[in-house]
ROVEXVEX-551274 format. One record per residue (C-alpha): residue in three letters; x, y, z; residue number from 1. Coordinates in steps of 0.05 Angstrom, whole numbers. Layout:
N
+------+--------+--------+--------+------+
: resn :     px :     py :     pz : resi :
+------+--------+--------+--------+------+
:  ALA :      X :      Y :      Z :  NUM :
...
+------+--------+--------+--------+------+
***
This chain:
265
+------+--------+--------+--------+------+
: resn :     px :     py :     pz : resi :
+------+--------+--------+--------+------+
:  MET :   2492 :   1158 :   -300 :    1 :
:  ALA :   2503 :   1223 :   -264 :    2 :
:  SER :   2441 :   1266 :   -252 :    3 :
:  ARG :   2432 :   1341 :   -253 :    4 :
:  GLN :   2391 :   1379 :   -201 :    5 :
:  LEU :   2342 :   1429 :   -231 :    6 :
:  HIS :   2287 :   1474 :   -205 :    7 :
:  ILE :   2217 :   1489 :   -230 :    8 :
:  HIS :   2190 :   1559 :   -213 :    9 :
:  LEU :   2117 :   1580 :   -215 :   10 :
:  ILE :   2113 :   1656 :   -214 :   11 :
:  THR :   2059 :   1708 :   -206 :   12 :
:  LEU :   2082 :   1777 :   -227 :   13 :
:  GLN :   2074 :   1842 :   -191 :   14 :
:  LYS :   2024 :   1890 :   -223 :   15 :
:  GLY :   2058 :   1927 :   -280 :   16 :
:  SER :   2113 :   1875 :   -290 :   17 :
:  THR :   2116 :   1832 :   -352 :   18 :
:  ALA :   2144 :   1764 :   -369 :   19 :
:  GLN :   2197 :   1797 :   -413 :   20 :
:  ASP :   2217 :   1842 :   -354 :   21 :
:  VAL :   2231 :   1780 :   -313 :   22 :
:  LEU :   2267 :   1742 :   -368 :   23 :
:  ARG :   2315 :   1801 :   -378 :   24 :
:  THR :   2338 :   1794 :   -305 :   25 :
:  ILE :   2357 :   1720 :   -313 :   26 :
:  THR :   2422 :   1720 :   -352 :   27 :
:  GLU :   2445 :   1648 :   -341 :   28 :
:  GLY :   2420 :   1580 :   -321 :   29 :
:  LEU :   2351 :   1586 :   -353 :   30 :
:  ILE :   2332 :   1521 :   -387 :   31 :
:  ILE :   2257 :   1527 :   -401 :   32 :
:  LYS :   2210 :   1587 :   -401 :   33 :
:  GLY :   2135 :   1589 :   -413 :   34 :
:  ARG :   2069 :   1622 :   -397 :   35 :
:  PRO :   2019 :   1580 :   -358 :   36 :
:  HIS :   1947 :   1579 :   -382 :   37 :
:  GLY :   1908 :   1543 :   -328 :   38 :
:  TRP :   1899 :   1475 :   -297 :   39 :
:  VAL :   1877 :   1419 :   -343 :   40 :
:  HIS :   1873 :   1376 :   -280 :   41 :
:  GLN :   1876 :   1405 :   -210 :   42 :
:  PRO :   1912 :   1371 :   -152 :   43 :
:  HIS :   1865 :   1335 :   -105 :   44 :
:  PHE :   1901 :   1346 :    -39 :   45 :
:  LEU :   1978 :   1350 :    -42 :   46 :
:  ASP :   1998 :   1424 :    -42 :   47 :
:  ARG :   1929 :   1440 :    -69 :   48 :
:  ASP :   1918 :   1506 :    -33 :   49 :
:  ARG :   1987 :   1531 :    -52 :   50 :
:  LEU :   1985 :   1509 :   -125 :   51 :
:  LEU :   1916 :   1539 :   -135 :   52 :
:  ALA :   1925 :   1602 :    -94 :   53 :
:  HIS :   1948 :   1645 :   -153 :   54 :
:  ASP :   1942 :   1654 :   -227 :   55 :
:  TRP :   2012 :   1636 :   -250 :   56 :
:  HIS :   2044 :   1681 :   -302 :   57 :
:  LEU :   2110 :   1645 :   -314 :   58 :
:  PHE :   2136 :   1574 :   -314 :   59 :
:  LEU :   2212 :   1569 :   -311 :   60 :
:  VAL :   2262 :   1513 :   -304 :   61 :
:  THR :   2330 :   1537 :   -279 :   62 :
:  MET :   2397 :   1507 :   -259 :   63 :
:  GLU :   2400 :   1550 :   -196 :   64 :
:  PRO :   2353 :   1540 :   -136 :   65 :
:  LYS :   2345 :   1615 :   -124 :   66 :
:  LEU :   2322 :   1668 :   -172 :   67 :
:  PRO :   2364 :   1732 :   -178 :   68 :
:  ARG :   2348 :   1788 :   -130 :   69 :
:  GLU :   2328 :   1833 :   -188 :   70 :
:  THR :   2279 :   1780 :   -211 :   71 :
:  LEU :   2246 :   1774 :   -143 :   72 :
:  LYS :   2231 :   1849 :   -142 :   73 :
:  LEU :   2183 :   1836 :   -200 :   74 :
:  VAL :   2149 :   1775 :   -167 :   75 :
:  LYS :   2086 :   1775 :   -124 :   76 :
:  ALA :   2084 :   1700 :   -110 :   77 :
:  HIS :   2134 :   1644 :   -124 :   78 :
:  LEU :   2136 :   1568 :   -114 :   79 :
:  THR :   2197 :   1524 :   -127 :   80 :
:  ILE :   2198 :   1450 :   -141 :   81 :
:  PRO :   2266 :   1415 :   -142 :   82 :
:  PHE :   2276 :   1355 :   -187 :   83 :
:  SER :   2332 :   1317 :   -220 :   84 :
:  LEU :   2346 :   1290 :   -289 :   85 :
:  PRO :   2396 :   1242 :   -320 :   86 :
:  LYS :   2454 :   1276 :   -355 :   87 :
:  ASP :   2430 :   1259 :   -425 :   88 :
:  GLN :   2360 :   1290 :   -412 :   89 :
:  PHE :   2392 :   1352 :   -383 :   90 :
:  GLU :   2438 :   1361 :   -442 :   91 :
:  GLN :   2380 :   1353 :   -491 :   92 :
:  LEU :   2341 :   1407 :   -453 :   93 :
:  GLN :   2401 :   1453 :   -457 :   94 :
:  SER :   2405 :   1442 :   -532 :   95 :
:  ASP :   2330 :   1452 :   -541 :   96 :
:  SER :   2332 :   1518 :   -502 :   97 :
:  LEU :   2370 :   1550 :   -560 :   98 :
:  SER :   2313 :   1543 :   -610 :   99 :
:  ARG :   2239 :   1560 :   -614 :  100 :
:  PRO :   2193 :   1502 :   -599 :  101 :
:  LYS :   2168 :   1469 :   -662 :  102 :
:  ALA :   2120 :   1414 :   -682 :  103 :
:  SER :   2146 :   1345 :   -697 :  104 :
:  ASP :   2158 :   1328 :   -770 :  105 :
:  ARG :   2134 :   1256 :   -757 :  106 :
:  THR :   2063 :   1272 :   -736 :  107 :
:  PRO :   2008 :   1249 :   -784 :  108 :
:  LEU :   1951 :   1297 :   -799 :  109 :
:  LEU :   1893 :   1297 :   -751 :  110 :
:  PRO :   1829 :   1265 :   -778 :  111 :
:  GLN :   1789 :   1310 :   -825 :  112 :
:  GLU :   1736 :   1327 :   -773 :  113 :
:  TRP :   1791 :   1355 :   -728 :  114 :
:  GLN :   1820 :   1403 :   -779 :  115 :
:  GLY :   1768 :   1458 :   -773 :  116 :
:  GLY :   1800 :   1495 :   -715 :  117 :
:  ASP :   1756 :   1467 :   -660 :  118 :
:  ILE :   1738 :   1402 :   -625 :  119 :
:  PRO :   1684 :   1364 :   -663 :  120 :
:  LYS :   1620 :   1353 :   -624 :  121 :
:  SER :   1623 :   1279 :   -640 :  122 :
:  ALA :   1687 :   1272 :   -599 :  123 :
:  ILE :   1657 :   1301 :   -535 :  124 :
:  THR :   1633 :   1251 :   -483 :  125 :
:  SER :   1581 :   1256 :   -429 :  126 :
:  ALA :   1605 :   1282 :   -361 :  127 :
:  LYS :   1620 :   1230 :   -309 :  128 :
:  HIS :   1572 :   1226 :   -249 :  129 :
:  GLY :   1612 :   1245 :   -187 :  130 :
:  SER :   1682 :   1272 :   -180 :  131 :
:  LEU :   1741 :   1251 :   -223 :  132 :
:  GLY :   1797 :   1212 :   -191 :  133 :
:  PRO :   1869 :   1236 :   -191 :  134 :
:  GLY :   1892 :   1234 :   -263 :  135 :
:  GLU :   1824 :   1216 :   -292 :  136 :
:  LEU :   1814 :   1252 :   -358 :  137 :
:  HIS :   1753 :   1254 :   -403 :  138 :
:  LEU :   1739 :   1299 :   -463 :  139 :
:  ASP :   1671 :   1319 :   -435 :  140 :
:  GLN :   1640 :   1387 :   -448 :  141 :
:  SER :   1677 :   1424 :   -393 :  142 :
:  MET :   1744 :   1396 :   -415 :  143 :
:  ALA :   1729 :   1412 :   -488 :  144 :
:  GLU :   1711 :   1484 :   -469 :  145 :
:  PHE :   1774 :   1492 :   -427 :  146 :
:  LEU :   1821 :   1465 :   -481 :  147 :
:  SER :   1786 :   1505 :   -536 :  148 :
:  ASN :   1794 :   1570 :   -497 :  149 :
:  ALA :   1858 :   1560 :   -456 :  150 :
:  LEU :   1905 :   1593 :   -506 :  151 :
:  PRO :   1902 :   1659 :   -544 :  152 :
:  VAL :   1877 :   1650 :   -615 :  153 :
:  GLU :   1946 :   1662 :   -644 :  154 :
:  LEU :   1974 :   1602 :   -604 :  155 :
:  VAL :   1922 :   1548 :   -616 :  156 :
:  ASN :   1960 :   1519 :   -675 :  157 :
:  GLU :   2028 :   1525 :   -641 :  158 :
:  PRO :   2063 :   1473 :   -598 :  159 :
:  VAL :   2038 :   1470 :   -526 :  160 :
:  SER :   2066 :   1436 :   -464 :  161 :
:  LEU :   2032 :   1400 :   -407 :  162 :
:  PHE :   2068 :   1402 :   -340 :  163 :
:  ASN :   2052 :   1344 :   -293 :  164 :
:  LEU :   2066 :   1327 :   -220 :  165 :
:  PHE :   2056 :   1256 :   -196 :  166 :
:  LYS :   2046 :   1223 :   -128 :  167 :
:  TYR :   2044 :   1147 :   -133 :  168 :
:  LYS :   2009 :   1093 :    -94 :  169 :
:  GLY :   2071 :   1059 :    -69 :  170 :
:  SER :   2119 :   1049 :   -128 :  171 :
:  SER :   2120 :   1081 :   -197 :  172 :
:  ALA :   2113 :   1013 :   -232 :  173 :
:  ILE :   2042 :   1025 :   -258 :  174 :
:  HIS :   2058 :   1094 :   -283 :  175 :
:  ASP :   2123 :   1069 :   -315 :  176 :
:  ASP :   2080 :   1020 :   -355 :  177 :
:  TYR :   2032 :   1076 :   -373 :  178 :
:  MET :   2089 :   1120 :   -399 :  179 :
:  GLU :   2116 :   1063 :   -441 :  180 :
:  ASP :   2046 :   1052 :   -471 :  181 :
:  PHE :   2042 :   1127 :   -481 :  182 :
:  ARG :   2107 :   1130 :   -520 :  183 :
:  LYS :   2086 :   1072 :   -564 :  184 :
:  GLY :   2014 :   1095 :   -575 :  185 :
:  PHE :   2018 :   1170 :   -578 :  186 :
:  GLY :   2089 :   1194 :   -588 :  187 :
:  ASN :   2079 :   1205 :   -662 :  188 :
:  SER :   2003 :   1204 :   -671 :  189 :
:  ALA :   1992 :   1261 :   -621 :  190 :
:  GLY :   2056 :   1298 :   -637 :  191 :
:  ALA :   2076 :   1284 :   -565 :  192 :
:  THR :   2147 :   1291 :   -541 :  193 :
:  VAL :   2168 :   1280 :   -468 :  194 :
:  ARG :   2212 :   1341 :   -455 :  195 :
:  PHE :   2233 :   1315 :   -387 :  196 :
:  MET :   2214 :   1263 :   -335 :  197 :
:  GLY :   2250 :   1260 :   -268 :  198 :
:  PRO :   2242 :   1250 :   -193 :  199 :
:  VAL :   2221 :   1307 :   -149 :  200 :
:  SER :   2277 :   1314 :    -98 :  201 :
:  GLY :   2243 :   1355 :    -43 :  202 :
:  PRO :   2180 :   1392 :    -21 :  203 :
:  LEU :   2149 :   1450 :    -57 :  204 :
:  THR :   2174 :   1514 :    -24 :  205 :
:  SER :   2162 :   1589 :    -27 :  206 :
:  ASP :   2204 :   1649 :    -10 :  207 :
:  ASP :   2160 :   1676 :     45 :  208 :
:  ASP :   2140 :   1617 :     89 :  209 :
:  SER :   2165 :   1553 :    121 :  210 :
:  HIS :   2105 :   1510 :    103 :  211 :
:  VAL :   2129 :   1440 :     82 :  212 :
:  GLU :   2087 :   1381 :     59 :  213 :
:  GLN :   2110 :   1314 :     34 :  214 :
:  SER :   2140 :   1320 :    -35 :  215 :
:  TRP :   2113 :   1296 :   -101 :  216 :
:  ASP :   2147 :   1235 :   -132 :  217 :
:  ASP :   2158 :   1255 :   -205 :  218 :
:  ALA :   2152 :   1315 :   -251 :  219 :
:  ASN :   2148 :   1316 :   -326 :  220 :
:  LEU :   2135 :   1362 :   -385 :  221 :
:  VAL :   2104 :   1336 :   -449 :  222 :
:  GLN :   2100 :   1377 :   -512 :  223 :
:  TYR :   2043 :   1367 :   -562 :  224 :
:  ASP :   2042 :   1395 :   -633 :  225 :
:  THR :   1979 :   1435 :   -616 :  226 :
:  ILE :   1925 :   1437 :   -563 :  227 :
:  TRP :   1881 :   1400 :   -614 :  228 :
:  HIS :   1929 :   1341 :   -615 :  229 :
:  TYR :   1923 :   1335 :   -539 :  230 :
:  ALA :   1847 :   1339 :   -543 :  231 :
:  TYR :   1846 :   1287 :   -599 :  232 :
:  MET :   1888 :   1240 :   -557 :  233 :
:  LEU :   1838 :   1245 :   -500 :  234 :
:  SER :   1781 :   1228 :   -548 :  235 :
:  THR :   1810 :   1163 :   -574 :  236 :
:  ASP :   1789 :   1093 :   -553 :  237 :
:  LEU :   1863 :   1076 :   -545 :  238 :
:  TYR :   1874 :   1128 :   -491 :  239 :
:  ALA :   1815 :   1110 :   -445 :  240 :
:  PRO :   1844 :   1043 :   -419 :  241 :
:  MET :   1913 :   1075 :   -414 :  242 :
:  ASN :   1884 :   1131 :   -371 :  243 :
:  GLU :   1848 :   1080 :   -328 :  244 :
:  LYS :   1914 :   1044 :   -317 :  245 :
:  LYS :   1948 :   1110 :   -298 :  246 :
:  VAL :   1894 :   1129 :   -248 :  247 :
:  SER :   1900 :   1062 :   -213 :  248 :
:  GLY :   1972 :   1077 :   -194 :  249 :
:  LEU :   1964 :   1149 :   -171 :  250 :
:  ASP :   1949 :   1181 :   -103 :  251 :
:  ASP :   1950 :   1251 :   -134 :  252 :
:  THR :   1970 :   1289 :   -196 :  253 :
:  CYS :   1960 :   1356 :   -230 :  254 :
:  ILE :   1969 :   1382 :   -301 :  255 :
:  LEU :   1985 :   1454 :   -320 :  256 :
:  CYS :   1978 :   1480 :   -392 :  257 :
:  VAL :   2041 :   1519 :   -412 :  258 :
:  SER :   2058 :   1557 :   -476 :  259 :
:  GLU :   2133 :   1561 :   -487 :  260 :
:  VAL :   2124 :   1594 :   -555 :  261 :
:  GLU :   2090 :   1654 :   -523 :  262 :
:  VAL :   2151 :   1679 :   -487 :  263 :
:  TRP :   2204 :   1656 :   -537 :  264 :
:  LEU :   2255 :   1711 :   -548 :  265 :
+------+--------+--------+--------+------+
***
């Protein structure tokens, strides 16, 4: 099946510029647009300094590798990540870009204790002694506080997306198994939909330097019905062994919280 080359853009805006100012300058080839709201999981080493150097204001996926000149006038910092998708995934993204993100109609209600608009204390675990490995996720107090406060109050019950980059230990086989378990275990119960999953096809680059590191292996974007559905998933006994499996196959990863609803026009 033929693949389509696409480009992820992380953007920090110039002072006085807004997301809507930027979006008005991009008249074609825009597939996904969203507002980042912080790192759920920071990279350990690969491109760490560059990914964490700025507070990102926009997350875009475009068909073209370069942003329009008028767009760049509004941009203070900019990173680009090239990746590719099979034709059917690309066409689905194109179709989805025409409508506002919405929750899945197949998702069951969260347990009663999760329906109060916050994370129940009973779901929060003790913090791990020592640093977390690449991809290791626990709903400890710091994670619960981050997820509870990452989004503006008007967005906490709206769909939210998690953008991931992956660097594997050797092959992607372990992560492929994890993704299959994820689809079976959490696709419906967490309101989780994999928006895209495809290989990164080159190093992360910026407009103003020639710094090049080895590239990541894969990129994906997963939408959850709400931030509470993501937190609930992390709290379950089912997710813990899945996460352990994922960690065993990763050299590095990072996860960025993105609201597509926030910048929907």
